[in-house]
N, C-alpha and C positions, 0 to 999 in steps of 0.2 A: 505493501501499501504505500503511494506517495505521498499521501498527507495526515494532517495530524487532527482528527476529528474533535479533540476537544477545541483546537484553536480555531477550526471550522466554526462552532456553534458560537465560540465568542466574538468573531467576525459576524455572523447570523445575527445574533443580537447587537452589535454594533450598529447593524445598517438598519434594522429594525427601528433603533433607536433614533437613529438620525435621518429616519423616512427617507432613505435610499434604495427607492424601489427599483431603479436598472440592477443595483446590486443584489438585492433580494431577489427576483426575479432570477440571475445567473447563476444562484445558488441552488433553483431547483432543478431537478429532471424534468423533462416534458410531460412523464405521467405519474410524478410525486402525488401523494395525497395528504392532505391535510384535517386532521379529527381535533375539534374545539370548538366550544361553545361561545366563544367570541366571536369566531367566523362562521357561525348559525350553524354548525355540526361538520358532517363528514362533506369537502372538497375534494374531487378530484381532479387534476390536470393543472399544469403550471400557470396555465392562463385564467382560469377560474381564481386559483389560489391569489394568485396578483391583484385581480379584480376587489376578492373579499379583502385583503389588506387595504386596497385604495378606498373602500368602502368604510371600513370600519376605523382608518385614520382620517378619514374626512367627518365623520362623525367626532373623534377623541384625539384631534391633532397634538395636544399639548401631554401625551401619555408619557411617562417615564417607568421605566422597568429596570428593576434591579435583581441580578441571579445571588443568591447566597450559596449555592452549591452548582457547581459543573464537573460531572467525574465520567468519564469513559464505562460505559459496558460492557463493552467488547471492542473489537478492531473496528465495528462499523454503527457504533449506538454510542448515544450521550446522552444522559439523562442530566437536568438540571431543575431547580427550585427557584422558583421567581415570586416577585413581588411588582404591582401595580398600580399607580395612582394614577386616573385622566379625567378630563370634566368634557363632559357631553357640549358640542361647540353651541347647539340650538339651545338645549333647556338648563344648560348650566350645571345639570346632575352631576355628583362626584360618584366615578367609580373606583372601586378599591376591590382589586382582587389579588390571588396567590395561589399557586399550583406547583405541578410537575410538569416536565415535557419529556419526552422521548424523542430523539432525532434521531431518524437512520439515514446512512448514505450509502449508495453505490460504489464500487469499485473505482469510480474516476473521482470521486469527493463530491458528487450532487447530491442533497437532500432527496429522498426518495421518500419519505415519509415525516411527518411530527403528529404526535399525538399528543394533546394540552387535556390536564385532570385539573380542574378547578379544585382548591382545599377551600373546606370552610372557614372561615375567618372569625 
């Protein structure tokens, strides 16, 4: 394997925090899947995943996410524990979430799946 999966998740999360959609898109395999309540459930395909990210961050443009743990599970999967705060652009409602994320990579270092599980606060 020619990439460090933990470093790849750190870069992926930095791109999310920077709202760098072109970098985020380049990190996903074309047939990736993303499962998260934040994006409305299971989303399949890089284009649909990026559409979901754009819609979410249009509603919550000030999101700040922090990782408390990032660890390799094996050579192709990384687990992170995270928390975030954000404000809805239109309503002003505060969003506070925390949870776990498992990111899986193919042999080229592209994200093939993301599984997000929210944790009760």
